[in-house]
N, C-alpha and C positions, 0 to 999 in steps of 0.2 A: 439440486437435491438428488436427482437420478444418478448423477456422476459419482456420488459418494455412497451408494448403497452397499458397497463392499465393506464399509466400516462396521465395527461391532455395535456402535450406537451413533446416533446423530443428535447433537444438542444444538438447538437454535435459541439464541438470546435475542429477545425482541424488546425494543425500547418504546413501545406504544404505537406501533403501526396501525393504520386503519384501512388497509387495502386488501385484507384477507390473507395476509402472510401467515398468521398464526394457524388458521384452519388448513391452509395448503400444506404447511410444514407437518402438521399432525397427520394428514392423510398419507404422507410419505413415511410415517412411523417415527417422526422426530419427537424428542422430548423438548417442549417449548417452555422457556423460562422468561418471565417478565422482569425486566430490570431497567429502571430509569437511566438515561444516558449518563455515563460516568466520564466520558472522554474516550478517544480512540484506543489508546493503550490500556487503560484500566478496564474498559468494557470487554476487550478481548481477553484480558487476563481473568476476568470474572468467568467467562465461558470456559477457559482452560481449567479453572479450579472446580467448575461444576461437572466436568467429565468424570466418568466412573473408572476410566483407565488412565495410566500414566503417559502412554504414547498418544499424542494428539496431532490432528491435522487441522489447521485453521484456515477457513475460507471466508471471504466476503460474499455477500448475496449475489454479486454480479460476476462471480468466478466459477469455473467448473474444471474438473479433472478430466484430462484426455485419457483414452484407453491406454496409451503408452505410458502416461504418468502413473496410472493405477497399477500397471504391471511393474513399474520401477519401484513403487512404494511397497507393494507386496513382497517383491524380491528382497528389498533392503531390510525389511522387518523380519525376515526369516532368520537372519543372523546379523544384527546391526553392527556395523563397524565403528559407529560413533553414536552419540545421543541426539544429534541434530542434523537435519538435511535441508539444503536449499535446492531450488530448481528454477529454471527460467520461466518468467511470466510473459506471455504474448498478449499485447494490448491491442484491442480493436478500436480504431479511431476513424470517424467519418467513413464507415463502411469497409475499412481495410485493416487486416491484421498487420501491424508494423513489425518488421523483421530486422530493423537497423536503428541507428540513432539512439535517442533517449528511450524509445519504446521497447527495445529488445537488446539484450536478453532480460533486463530488469530482474536480476536474481532475487528470489524471495525465499526467506527461511520460514517455512510453514509447518514442517514435520519435525517434532521433537519430543523428547522425554521430559515432561514437566518437572521432574526432579532435578534436572540440570539446565533448564532454560525457562525463560519467562518473557512476557511482553513488557516493554518499557512503559513508563508513565507519561510519555510525550503526548502533548495535546494534539499534535499533527505529525505526520511522517513517523508514526510509531514503528518499532522494530522489535524483533526477538533478540534478547541478549542471552548468550549461552556461555557456560563455564567449561565447555568442551570443544574439541575440534569440530569443524563444520564439514559434513560430507556433501557431495553434489550428486543429483540425479539428472540425467540427460534427457528429460522429457518435459514438455510444456504444460504449464497451467494457463488456461485461457481466461483472459479478463475481457468480458463482452458486455460492457456497459451500454445500456439502451438510451442514455440521456442525450438530450439535444445539445448543440453547441452552446446555446444560451445558458442552459443549466450547468454545463461544464464550466463555463466562464464564471458563473456565480459561485460555484464551489471553489474554484481557484482563487477568487477574491477573498473568500473566507479563510482558505488555507494560508495565503500570504500574510494575512493579519495575525493568525496564530503563530506562524513562523517568525514574524517580526517580534512578537511578544516573547517567544522562547529565546531568540537570539539576544535581546536586550537583558533578559533575566540571567543569561549566562555571561553577561559582562561584555558582549560584543557591541561595536559601534559602527554606524554607517558613515560613509565619507563620499566625497565627489567621485573619487577613483573607483570605489566599489559600485556606485550607481551607474557610472559610465562604462566601466570595463567588464563587469560581470556578465551582462547580456552578450557582449561581443565574444568573450572567451567561451561562453556556453555554446554560442552558435557555431564557432569554429570546431569545438570539440565534437558536438553531436551531428552537425550537418556534413562536415567534411571528414574529420578523423574517424568517426563512427559510421560514416556513410549513410546518413539519414536521407540524402538526396535520392537514394535507391527506392525509397518508399513513396516517391511521387509527391503530388500535391498534399495528400493527408500528412505525409511525413514532414513537409515544410511547415505546414500550419501548426502541427503538434510541437515542433521545435521552436517556432516563433512564439507560441504562447508560453512555453517554458522560459524563454529568454525574457519575455515581458514580465513573467512572474518573478524572476530573479531581480529585475529592476524595481518592481513594485515592493518586494520585501524590504529592500534597502531604503526605498523612498518612504515607506511607512515607519521604518526605524528612525529615519531622519526627522520625520514629522513628530514622532513621540519625543525624540531628544530635544527638539526645539521647544516643544510644549513644556517639557520638564524644566528646561533652562529659563523659560519665561516666568515660571511659578516661583523660582528661587529669589 
């Protein structure tokens, strides 16, 4: 909240938290709106539409704007060269900000004119879809999740289930090749080509979990495919 005090207004959309989030947000001067959970993309689009201004900056509760990013945003908005900007997100994992591999630069489109961009309706891995060119700001957004490794894995299990459902709905199918090769290709890409090894043990664990997630997504797709075939 403190990192976005430069904004003309702060809108917080809460979906029934019970940990004091609402009161804390109001103390920071935020306008708090209650909305039952709609799904990742729709919930964020709800927040965008609730804003009083057309230019919006979208953040999750575990993200914060660095002073360098604030300066870059303010400079870009003085005379916008386009209606949407992305910037690198730096992810903290097991006590370390990852600067390589899958964890960085993790380009995130979060600053945009809502008249030319909007959040997708995706159940997971939601993204901003823009009808204009995408500009880039060379300053980091920090993702500083305080969750434990156990809760992180629980969340990833939920995400792979949602991703499997989305893929099947889009007409995609799992196969032995995808289940066997997707983790291997992912590991080579992020650990060696994108130099994830430079992030030490946290980087290795982060990429290993990502590879496992890829395998699990296709495995869950195969499970659903076999279940549907058995019902025919």
